[in-house]
DRENTI-829275 format. One record per residue (C-alpha): x negated, y negated, z. Coordinates in steps of 0.001 Angstrom, whole numbers, padded with zeros to 6 digits, always signed. Layout:
<atoms>
XYZ
...
</atoms>
This chain:
<atoms>
-098096-102793+120823
-096989-099183+120215
-095444-096752+122630
-096509-093106+122644
-094497-090341+124257
-096172-086996+124973
-093737-084260+125984
-095424-081348+127794
-094398-077832+128750
-094316-078939+132389
-091267-081012+131437
-093250-084080+132385
-092924-087113+130082
-095813-089555+130265
-095344-092959+128673
-098446-094664+127289
-098125-098337+126368
-101197-100150+124948
-101604-098641+121553
-102441-095257+120101
-104398-092986+122396
-106409-090034+121272
-106422-086940+123472
-109897-085597+122952
-110702-083453+125964
-109438-082000+129260
-111013-084691+131410
-108471-087193+130143
-105684-084822+131093
-107256-084219+134487
-107194-087930+135189
-103558-088261+134203
-102185-084939+135414
-104436-083299+138007
-102195-080218+138041
-102845-079484+134340
-105943-077379+133606
-107295-075157+130846
-105948-074384+128374
-104589-077641+127012
-100818-077750+127081
-098759-076486+124167
-095856-078756+123348
-092799-076626+122646
-090029-079221+122557
-091751-081638+120196
-092603-081465+116506
-096346-081494+117231
-097092-078310+119167
-100651-079075+120334
-101589-082669+121011
-105337-082367+121628
-107289-084411+119110
-104282-086258+117707
-103399-089936+117703
-099632-090358+117841
-097846-093553+116913
-094066-093789+117299
-093304-096433+114695
-089540-096415+115076
-086762-094124+116176
-087200-090932+114179
-090373-092211+112482
-093740-091013+113843
-097286-091111+112464
-099846-088493+113562
-103561-088623+112753
-106256-086028+113383
-109841-087142+112716
-112876-085142+113733
-114136-081578+113969
-111389-079046+113327
-112898-076156+115235
-110635-073456+113775
-112503-073675+110484
-115649-075473+111720
-115124-078463+109447
-114635-082182+109808
-111132-083252+108810
-108997-086366+108472
-105308-085481+108465
-102285-087773+108333
-098769-086557+109056
-095635-088678+109044
-092463-087309+110593
-089044-088551+109453
-085888-087473+111239
-083528-086456+108426
-080619-086518+110865
-081103-090265+111255
-078975-092111+108644
-081333-095089+108837
-083712-093316+106420
-083364-092431+102755
-085713-090215+100745
-086271-090749+097040
-088228-089059+094286
-089735-091520+091814
-090942-090458+088384
-092138-092661+085533
-095238-094092+083923
-098563-093541+085654
-099016-095999+088500
-100701-096317+091869
-098835-095097+094929
-099213-098424+096708
-097652-100324+093807
-094687-097950+093615
-094275-097983+097399
-094299-101757+097724
-091973-102205+094769
-089578-099618+096193
-089472-101062+099697
-090964-097848+101100
-092000-097474+104718
-094039-094373+103878
-094872-092616+100619
-097061-089844+099243
-098123-088801+095766
-095864-086328+093993
-096462-083113+092141
-098591-081691+089349
-098733-082416+085615
-095362-083090+084007
-095450-080038+081728
-096007-077741+084711
-093444-079367+086999
-089696-079605+087468
-088525-083066+088508
-084910-084179+088853
-084000-087657+090082
-080464-088683+091005
-078954-085995+088807
-081185-086584+085760
-083860-084045+084822
-087051-086005+084222
-089359-083043+083686
-087944-079594+082747
-091246-077570+082701
-092436-077094+079142
-095292-074635+079730
-094738-071102+078507
-094810-068262+081063
-098318-066862+081278
-099956-070246+080817
-102899-070784+083160
-101002-073593+084967
-097541-071987+084983
-097933-071083+088671
-097621-074729+089756
-093853-074753+090326
-093189-071706+092493
-091356-073767+095154
-089497-077073+095378
-088203-079736+097719
-084553-080415+096895
-081774-082557+098318
-078632-084435+097514
-078696-088117+098347
-078873-088193+102124
-078033-084511+102706
-078861-080825+102165
-082633-081081+102385
-084488-077855+101723
-087758-076295+100559
-087617-072881+098911
-088973-070600+096220
-087488-071101+092761
-087871-070678+089041
-087463-073050+086142
-084057-071538+085419
-082942-071775+089045
-083977-075406+089282
-082106-076166+086059
-078931-074548+087402
-079190-076113+090864
-076487-078526+092018
-079065-080516+093991
-079336-084039+092602
-083045-084380+093468
-085730-081720+092943
-089525-081873+092875
-091483-078648+092460
-094919-077669+093694
-097134-074729+094627
-097949-072767+096522
-095269-072233+099103
-097120-072348+102420
-094349-071502+104874
-091094-069796+103893
-088395-069220+106504
-091068-069475+109173
-093409-066967+107520
-096974-068086+106594
-096756-066951+102968
-099509-069318+101852
-102104-067215+103659
-101762-064575+100935
-101273-066760+097854
-104865-066450+096648
-105104-062768+097508
-108255-060786+098163
-111158-062622+096532
-113937-061081+098561
-117047-060722+096437
-115657-063085+093787
-117410-066369+092950
-114380-068658+092834
-116332-071509+091297
-117021-069342+088270
-113298-069282+087464
-111461-071860+085390
-110544-074806+087594
-106832-074234+086927
-106986-070554+087898
-104730-070340+090968
-107407-068452+092911
-110000-071194+092487
-107466-074033+092647
-106143-072882+096001
-109051-070821+097294
-111578-073669+097477
-111399-076614+099871
-109907-079751+098346
-107819-082725+099441
-104229-081556+099948
-100774-083127+099928
-097806-081212+101301
-094222-081543+102489
-092475-079537+105189
-089118-079324+106941
-088736-078196+110543
-085945-076169+112144
-084443-079342+113605
-084421-081111+110205
-087543-083236+110435
-089356-084017+107187
-093153-083942+107362
-095285-085705+104778
-098900-084561+105010
-102245-085507+103484
-105548-083777+104214
-108556-085683+102913
-111354-083758+101240
-114584-083897+099245
-116175-086059+101956
-118714-085355+104673
-116176-086873+107069
-113362-084622+105796
-113927-081316+104046
-110394-080586+102865
-108665-077206+103081
-107802-074107+101116
-104181-073019+100783
-104761-070417+103490
-106280-072973+105860
-103460-075407+105141
-100919-072719+105973
-102662-071889+109233
-102821-075578+110082
-099049-075931+109617
-098346-072779+111600
-100472-073889+114537
-099539-077536+114890
-096032-077972+113486
-094480-074527+112940
-092104-075768+110227
-089302-073710+108782
-090618-074285+105253
-093646-076025+103752
-094801-076665+100196
-098137-077726+098744
-097904-080326+095970
-100565-082101+093908
-103836-082668+095760
-107411-083407+094836
-107855-086954+093568
-104091-087479+093678
-103840-087088+097455
-102687-090454+098803
-100507-091687+101664
-099019-095169+102034
-097762-096543+105344
-096121-099946+105447
-097673-102530+107794
-100444-100140+108830
-103117-102865+108573
-105633-100188+107577
-106100-101585+104077
-104771-104375+101906
-102923-101806+099791
-101231-099951+102661
-103091-096724+101819
-104151-095029+105066
-106029-091947+103882
-109291-091721+101919
-108585-091071+098206
-111528-089879+096153
-111342-091431+092719
-113626-094380+093459
-116307-092136+094955
-116407-094266+098111
-115096-093282+101533
-112562-096071+101733
-108841-096635+101149
-109081-097937+097580
-109722-094935+095348
-106131-094338+094281
-105435-092251+091200
-102595-093372+088939
-099997-090597+088929
-096449-090213+087604
-094425-088835+090509
-093975-089927+094110
-091984-089159+097247
-090961-092287+099123
-089018-093013+102298
-087101-096245+102860
-085378-097683+105884
-081747-098421+105172
-080577-101811+106348
-077006-102115+107525
-075195-105311+106617
-074987-106271+110283
-077867-108639+110969
-079388-108212+107496
-077288-110994+105984
-075207-113851+107288
-072114-111725+106651
-070500-109511+104038
-070250-105879+103008
-071610-106141+099468
-068315-105824+097602
-066985-108255+094995
-064406-109497+097490
-066870-109631+100392
-070416-110183+099019
-073543-110151+101136
-074086-113817+102023
-077691-115063+101902
-078752-118165+103823
-082409-117526+104719
-085620-116110+103253
-085230-113132+105582
-081795-112462+104147
-083404-112504+100690
-086041-109992+101794
-083353-107752+103250
-081932-107191+099783
-084633-104561+099224
-083509-102325+102071
-079719-102250+101853
-078070-098963+100919
-078431-098860+097141
-077490-095176+096815
-074160-095852+095072
-075102-099042+093256
-075056-097450+089785
-071310-096852+090086
-070477-099678+092519
-072913-102579+091971
-073688-104642+095051
-072651-108302+095200
-074761-111117+096678
-074018-114816+097110
-076236-117729+098138
-074816-120248+100583
-078027-122249+101065
-081220-123151+099237
-083981-120653+100029
-087720-121373+100334
-089789-118220+099749
-093186-119892+100347
-095703-117557+101978
-093889-114360+100934
-095022-112051+098142
-091726-111014+096606
-091222-107471+095303
-088792-107360+092357
-085504-105751+093342
-085272-103180+090544
-088533-102696+088647
-089030-098950+089209
-087459-096228+087073
-084591-095109+087188
-083549-098742+087716
-080637-097732+089930
-080157-101011+091810
-077262-102614+089970
-076033-105964+091254
-074171-109195+090677
-075955-112244+092064
-074135-115563+092421
-076507-118447+093091
-073429-120535+093852
-075205-123730+092806
-078217-123187+095073
-081990-122962+094561
-084678-120408+095324
-087993-122237+095716
-091626-121054+095594
-090879-117468+094565
-094152-115574+094021
-094699-112157+092432
-098179-110860+091626
-099723-107780+090009
-096606-105673+089491
-094667-104528+086437
-091737-106679+085294
-092722-109440+087707
-089553-111460+088336
-086759-111937+090838
-084826-108837+089787
-087247-106656+087804
-084699-104993+085537
-081423-106879+085851
-078516-104480+085547
-075428-106571+086224
-075443-110361+086288
-077028-113509+087648
-075280-116878+087450
-075318-120433+088812
-078888-120235+090131
-081990-122402+089963
-085446-120937+090635
-087946-123743+091237
-091771-123615+091206
-091977-119862+090678
-095255-117992+090104
-095004-114714+088182
-098086-112636+087338
-097178-109325+085718
-098961-106179+084612
-096370-105827+081825
-093514-108008+080569
-092230-110778+082807
-089687-113522+083327
-088784-115635+086329
-085333-114069+086681
-085913-110662+085069
-088508-108568+083285
-085586-106988+081441
-081922-107982+081120
-080336-104605+080475
-082540-101930+078925
-084149-101292+075555
-082383-098022+074853
-078906-098206+073316
-075898-097284+075456
-077748-098171+078631
-076426-100509+081362
-076548-104190+080438
-077541-107423+082163
-076424-111015+081622
-077814-114351+082875
-075607-117440+082799
-075792-121044+083982
-079313-120693+085405
-082563-122641+085169
-086176-121881+086046
-089441-123748+086529
-093013-122748+087355
-095455-120406+085604
-095091-116933+084096
-097802-114645+082748
-097718-111055+081537
-099203-108843+078858
-096418-108932+076255
-092701-109839+076184
-092987-112807+078516
-090313-115472+078920
-089470-118420+081103
-086231-116724+082140
-086473-113073+081000
-089144-110898+079413
-086921-108581+077357
-083234-108612+076432
-081943-105096+075915
-079668-103379+073432
-075856-103103+073646
-073772-100528+075483
-070652-100354+073352
-069066-103787+073501
-071164-104799+076527
-074144-106974+075601
-077245-108200+077411
-078599-111708+077220
-078897-115317+078374
-076207-117976+077989
-076091-121637+078956
-079486-121702+080651
-082795-123528+080425
-086412-123295+081527
-089190-125805+082053
-091676-123038+082912
-095115-122633+081350
-095349-119161+079801
-098403-117122+078761
-098618-113719+077071
-102067-112520+078053
-102782-109748+075525
-105722-110835+073387
-105192-107852+071060
-101974-106178+070009
-098551-107665+070696
-098603-110848+072738
-095114-112334+072469
-094095-115311+074581
-091054-117561+074614
-089670-120375+076721
-086484-118351+077361
-087317-114734+076387
-090267-112765+075046
-088291-110190+073028
-084606-109981+072094
-083503-106567+070884
-080594-105737+068594
-077366-107648+069424
-078941-109387+072401
-077408-112733+073309
-079319-116009+073480
-077070-119051+073105
-076791-122639+074365
-080286-122730+075876
-083299-125039+075800
-086937-124913+076924
-089537-127606+077616
-092640-125772+078894
-095993-124952+077308
-095827-121565+075561
-099084-119704+074864
-099948-116398+073245
-103516-115218+073766
-103148-113529+070372
-100188-114650+068225
-096430-114564+068752
-095679-117781+070657
-092200-119259+070194
-090673-122317+071825
-087718-120262+073037
-088328-116706+071789
-091362-114610+070933
-089377-112173+068791
-085670-111653+068126
-083816-108912+066278
-080541-110698+067047
-079032-113841+065570
-079183-116694+068083
-077323-119979+068280
-077246-123358+069942
-080940-123278+070923
-083068-126387+071403
-086872-126549+071529
-088315-129524+073423
-091528-127799+074472
-094671-129613+075522
-096557-127356+073105
-096454-123923+071468
-099897-122327+071006
-101347-119222+069380
-104941-118465+070338
-105258-116425+067115
-103612-117256+063807
-100287-115523+063257
-096566-115909+063836
-095695-119184+065566
-092286-120823+065784
-090516-123775+067341
-087443-121603+068080
-088797-118069+067501
-092195-116835+066392
-090568-113849+064671
-087101-113165+063278
-086843-109401+063019
-084736-107179+060806
-082259-104478+061869
-080821-102249+059151
-082090-104663+056530
-080274-107632+058099
-082635-110428+059104
-081899-112279+062341
-080860-115914+061871
-080611-119089+063891
-077284-120936+063950
-077202-124613+064958
-080680-124621+066481
-082764-127784+066913
-086419-128604+067438
-088051-131812+068626
-089751-133786+065885
-093524-133808+066298
-093518-130999+068836
-097186-129842+069068
-097548-126489+067313
-101083-125076+067382
-101847-121966+065346
-105388-120996+066421
-106569-124601+066286
-104601-125535+063166
-101736-127944+063859
-098389-127281+062142
-096468-130410+061201
-092734-130886+060676
-092983-130625+056885
-094293-127025+057106
-091500-125731+059345
-088844-123144+058475
-085639-124976+059375
-082953-123275+057261
-081922-119709+056457
-084597-117110+057259
-085034-115000+054133
-088244-113121+054842
-088194-110277+057359
-090459-110961+060322
-090551-114656+059447
-090683-117525+061903
-087869-119974+062628
-088102-123590+063766
-084581-125022+063730
-083468-128390+062400
-085792-131253+063278
-084288-133830+065654
-085710-136961+067247
-086173-137460+070958
-083464-140148+070911
-081022-137722+069294
-081822-134964+071782
-081400-137353+074727
-077726-137963+073852
-075525-135271+075353
-072642-136030+073032
-074636-134305+070287
-074739-131081+072294
-071078-131434+073159
-069746-132271+069702
-072114-130401+067375
-073334-127398+069365
-070105-127042+071372
-071903-126524+074647
-069093-126072+077229
-068888-129421+079048
-065228-129988+079851
-062127-128216+081071
-061875-125209+083334
-064955-123534+081847
-067263-126521+082124
-070902-125507+082455
-072892-128573+081354
-072615-132079+082808
-072065-134923+080365
-074785-136824+082255
-078439-136204+081314
-081194-136330+083912
-083757-139128+084011
-085978-137253+081536
-083203-137172+078949
-082551-133443+079425
-079201-131660+079848
-078231-130449+083323
-075519-128197+084698
-072345-129521+086215
-073264-127725+089439
-076572-129633+089463
-074775-132906+088895
-072481-132185+091847
-075507-131497+094079
-076785-134996+093335
-080515-134145+093527
-081029-133180+089887
-083680-135869+089308
-085857-134323+092019
</atoms>
């Protein structure tokens, strides 16, 4: 049930309760306010200046959705227009520019915890984009290029402050102290003046459709879908989409868009950004479509909510969650971590204030087992620039029934920058559009001198699938940052892992899909079924460029669908600077089923010693099941930490003859 407040020039406030109501004609007003007659009232103390024809939905304090659907008489055309208003004075909201690989708006919005989002700006080479102080797109087109006009204005802001829209040049954007900038064109309103009315100029007598599509006169002089942003005098941000190319919604020219803004919202400044097939708006919990898209994108050629175009830039709005009520207690510091006791607390991780997490990582701590059944988890940090840095202490607890589907880096954390320790994730389901792991799609990052991530004393079970670089714990382990390394220590997985690529790279491992230079994998074991739909299946690792140690393969099976690299420990041992990665003190179960495209590989054919051929496989020393069921062998030969102040492993095996953690032993339910 929504509440709608219409504020009229008569200083009369009328409260409607029972959903959105559309003011379509004077008779409705006559019934409600007999003293109000023609013309319809003009609202002067509200963001929307004329309310006739609009549905208005106050979603939260400072968060309003407006929709206009029907004949727009000013230009004699059917239109469908969505406007979302965000009060920038309200600290509950944060605005973010997202730029990265081409993706759908709904995927980016869900993964970012957005409450509303729109597509971003034009092609990268024509646009200036700066995100959290880093220039992502500097404009590479030369002046005079047919598309050079596409960055004449920009939305800019520092995190949480100094929002503005203004004219600018490439050089001015580069010199700006604003930490976030996204350009566009044309400017529609500048300092209250309707400058967009004159952008196209006098084209009388000119056949616009005869011009090149990218000619600014045709691009902005013909009706198309439009996306725009605006800021009002009282610091309200407006996100706007106008649907087009449909009988039900004709779209607008730049001039018509300007006149629309001037009439209904009178903003201080407004900027057109990418439109056409890119025009898309997402609204969380709208129930309009399964994707959250509320307008009518055009790329599927059907008047529905599913024709999203994959684009590279986005403007999203999130609701900040204060610690009060979002967690059991805590402020997110190392000394006072956010304490998680329920599935709702887990979900609230997405909406805390992450704005300073790159310099001050947030700390979380479990104080209860969590059942995530019935919730589709969105990875915490799987969207560039991967700014959500954290330390997560499972504290000897479990997360059960975690499910992630159809996103990149499907996992608990996405890209883990920081650490995760003392955690069990049980019966997880991960289905990724890229690499995947139950705890992380990446630990650290691939590029050198990037932030690192480490996983320690953790176990996982369930199923994991992704295209390439798929692991039972982590998809990829990144490169070092000075002395800081990324990796997995003292952990195990019983998960079944599948790399789904039938062509190209399809690397899968029981612990990790890919380990880059100097990545850590030590004192780990895996028991699940590992499958590559091409080749590249390894009992613990699909590929490693780093030397690994203390690894044990007790997998149910390791399978390549096509003949190629297949290994009990690692399918491929890579080479860095001419130095081939090695395995130190690694073991594999005798008779472990290895299937290379239907051809079984027996123990006698395995590579168990020094790896001497670059890109060779590695299988570890062959050990019997009886040997591997005796923990003293791990303790005495592999030196797994199982005593003293740094004890990780229990000296007691579980009833399947597998090692367990000391924290599992102390729980007492390790056989369940």
